Structures are given as C-alpha cells and as structure tokens.
C-alpha positions as CSV (number, residue, x, y, z in Angstrom):
1,X,17.2,26.7,-12.8
2,X,17.5,30.3,-11.6
3,X,19.1,30.9,-8.2
4,X,16.5,32.7,-6.0
5,X,17.6,34.8,-3.0
6,X,16.0,37.0,-0.4
7,X,17.4,39.9,-2.5
8,X,16.0,38.9,-5.9
9,X,12.8,37.1,-4.9
10,X,10.4,40.0,-5.5
11,X,11.6,40.5,-9.1
12,X,12.3,36.9,-10.0
13,X,9.2,35.2,-8.4
14,X,6.5,37.7,-7.3
15,X,6.8,39.9,-10.5
16,X,7.5,36.9,-12.9
17,X,5.4,36.9,-16.0
18,X,5.6,33.1,-15.9
19,X,4.4,30.7,-13.3
20,X,7.3,29.8,-10.9
21,X,8.3,26.4,-9.5
22,X,10.6,27.1,-6.6
23,X,12.7,24.3,-5.2
24,X,13.6,25.0,-1.6
25,X,16.7,23.0,-0.5
26,X,19.7,22.8,1.8
27,X,23.2,21.3,1.3
28,X,22.7,18.8,4.1
29,X,19.4,17.5,2.7
30,X,19.9,14.1,1.0
31,X,16.3,14.1,-0.4
32,X,17.1,17.5,-1.9
33,X,20.0,15.9,-3.7
34,X,17.7,13.2,-5.0
35,X,15.2,15.6,-6.5
36,X,17.8,18.0,-7.9
37,X,18.1,16.2,-11.3
38,X,14.3,16.2,-11.7
39,X,14.3,20.0,-11.1
40,X,17.1,20.5,-13.6
41,X,15.2,18.4,-16.2
42,X,12.0,20.3,-15.6
43,X,13.8,23.6,-16.1
44,X,14.9,22.4,-19.5
45,X,11.5,21.0,-20.4
46,X,9.6,24.1,-19.4
47,X,12.0,26.8,-20.6
48,X,9.9,29.8,-21.7
49,X,6.7,28.4,-20.1
50,X,7.6,28.1,-16.4
51,X,10.4,29.8,-14.4
52,X,12.1,27.1,-12.3
53,X,14.1,28.4,-9.4
54,X,16.2,27.1,-6.5
55,X,16.3,28.6,-3.0
56,X,19.0,27.6,-0.5
57,X,17.1,27.9,2.8
58,X,20.3,28.2,4.8
59,X,21.5,31.3,2.9
60,X,18.1,33.0,2.7
61,X,16.6,33.3,6.2
62,X,13.9,35.9,5.3
63,X,12.2,33.7,2.8
64,X,12.7,30.5,4.9
65,X,10.8,32.2,7.7
66,X,8.2,33.9,5.5
67,X,7.1,30.5,4.0
68,X,7.8,28.5,7.2
69,X,10.1,26.1,5.3
70,X,10.7,23.3,7.8
71,X,10.4,20.2,5.7
72,X,12.9,19.8,2.8
73,X,12.7,19.7,-0.1
74,X,9.7,21.9,-0.5
75,X,8.4,22.9,-3.9
76,X,6.5,26.2,-3.9
77,X,4.3,27.1,-6.9
78,X,3.7,30.8,-7.6
79,X,1.4,32.2,-10.3
80,X,0.5,35.9,-10.7
81,X,2.7,36.8,-7.7
82,X,0.7,34.5,-5.4
83,X,1.6,31.2,-3.7
84,X,-0.7,28.7,-5.3
85,X,0.5,25.3,-4.2
86,X,3.1,23.6,-2.0
87,X,4.6,20.1,-2.5
88,X,6.6,18.4,0.2
89,X,9.3,15.8,-0.2
90,X,11.3,14.2,-3.0
91,X,8.5,13.7,-5.4
92,X,8.8,11.8,-8.7
93,X,8.8,13.9,-11.9
94,X,5.3,12.7,-13.1
95,X,3.8,13.9,-9.8
96,X,5.4,17.3,-10.1
97,X,4.3,17.6,-13.8
98,X,0.7,16.7,-12.8
99,X,0.6,19.3,-10.0
100,X,2.0,21.9,-12.3
101,X,-0.4,21.2,-15.3
102,X,-3.0,23.8,-14.3
103,X,-0.4,26.6,-14.5
104,X,0.5,26.4,-18.2
C-alpha cells in the first residue's frame, strides 16, 4: 500500500487514474491491526488496477477532519476524484472485494 498524507492526498487519491481504496487507521486501533494483512493482500492482488493506500489518522488531522473519521478502521473508496463508498470496521476480505467490484 501507498502511504497517504495530508500533503500527498490530492495527487495520490483525487488525481489518481485508478480507483483508490484508502485504509484509515491508527496505531492504537486493534481492529486496524487485524485488517492490515487484508489490505496488504489486496494491494498485491489489485496492483495496476486499484491504488491501495493507508492513512494514519493521528498524523493527518486535515483529512481526518475532512472525512469525519471517528470510527476505525474506515475504508474509503474514491473513483474519478470522488468519494464513492465508505466501509466501517474490520471487514473480511470477501466483503471488501464485493464492495470494490463495481470499480474495476
């Protein structure tokens, strides 16, 4: 996964030619730790088709506020520079794959 920050969000997510799955997480979040291997796996599976990114909400307060990230982990789906879907919680891989299917 690509590390997304307040500074590179515009170029890496909004202007991405690919759909983006953005994993919003924090170091203290145990559910985030559980979903992390799934995110890593999806990044490999979808290389070249979907950009998979990780956003540390503690280190990026602008995006955390902009997208009102209060429940972690939160998965945000962007396509064409627009937020298209939001998934909350440590979801199993098949669920994430199913939700992402329309985007590639």
